N, C-alpha and C positions, 0 to 999 in steps of 0.2 A: 505073268507077263508084266514087264515094267511099264509104269505110266508116268507121264510128265505132270508135275504139279507145281504150285507156288512154293516158294521157299519159306520155311518156318522162321520164326524169330530165333536166330542163332545167338548163343552166348558169345560175348566178345572175348577173343583170346588175347593174352598180353602181346603176342606177335602182331596183332592187328593194329595195335596202337602206333601212333606216329613214330618213326624210327629215331633213335638217338641222334644219328647224324643230321637228320632234318630238323630236329627240335633245338639243337644247340649249334652255335656258330664255331665249330671246331677249326675251320680254316683260319679264323681270326685268332682263336685262343692258342693255336699251335704255331704261332709265328715267331717263336723263340723269345718273345717279350714276357715279362712277369704280369700275370693277371690275378686280380682279386675277385673272386666270385662269391656273392652273398647268397646264403641258403634262403630259399623261399622267394628270391628275386631272380637270380641268374640260373638257378636250378631248383628242382623240386624232387621230392622223394628221399630215399635213404642216402645220407652222406657217404656211407661206406660203399654202397652199390654204385653211386655216381662216380666216386673216385676210382673204383675198379674199372668202370666203363671207360673213363678217360685214359687209364693206363693201357687198356686193350686197344682203343682206337689210335693212340699214339704209336703203339707197336705196329699196328697195321700200316701206318704211314712211315714206318722205319724211323721213328723218333723215340726218344726216351722222355720221361716226365718227372719233374720234381714237384712234390706237393707238400703243403704245410697247412695244418688246421689252426686257425686263430679264433678265439672267442673273446669278444669285447663288446661293450655297450649292449649286452643282452642278445647279441646276434652271433651267428657262426659264419666264418668266412673260410673259403678254401683258396689258398694261394697256389697258383700253378705256373710252371714254366716248362715248355717243351724244348728239347734240344736234340741235335742230330746224334745218331748212333755213331760210334767209332767204326773204322773200317772192319775190324774183327767182328764186332757185334752185328754189323750190317750183313756180313758174309754168313754168319751163323743163322740170322733171322731169315735171310733169303733161302738158305739151304733147307730150313724147316718148312718154309712155305712151298717148296718144290715137292716135298714128300706127300 
C-alpha cells in the first residue's frame, strides 16, 4: 500500500535552474542594435553553449543573429546583432513550427 511521506533531498536537475530567457534580457539584446556582451559579466558558462542558446532563442522569435567573438584586454566579448528573417526564411521557419 502506498504511503505519503516527506520529500527527500532531490538532486537539482539542470532544468530546475533559472531559465535562459529569465536570466538574460533577450528582449533588449534582440532589438536589432549591436550589443557587446562581456564574458563573466553579461553571461556565464560556456561561450559556445551561450552562443548556441542565443541562436536558438533568436530563431524562436523569428529573427536571425550575427555574432562575433573578440578577445582584448584579457577579456572575451561576444558581439551580437539580431535582425529580422526575410519573407522566405520566415515562411520556412513557420512551416517547421507547424509540424
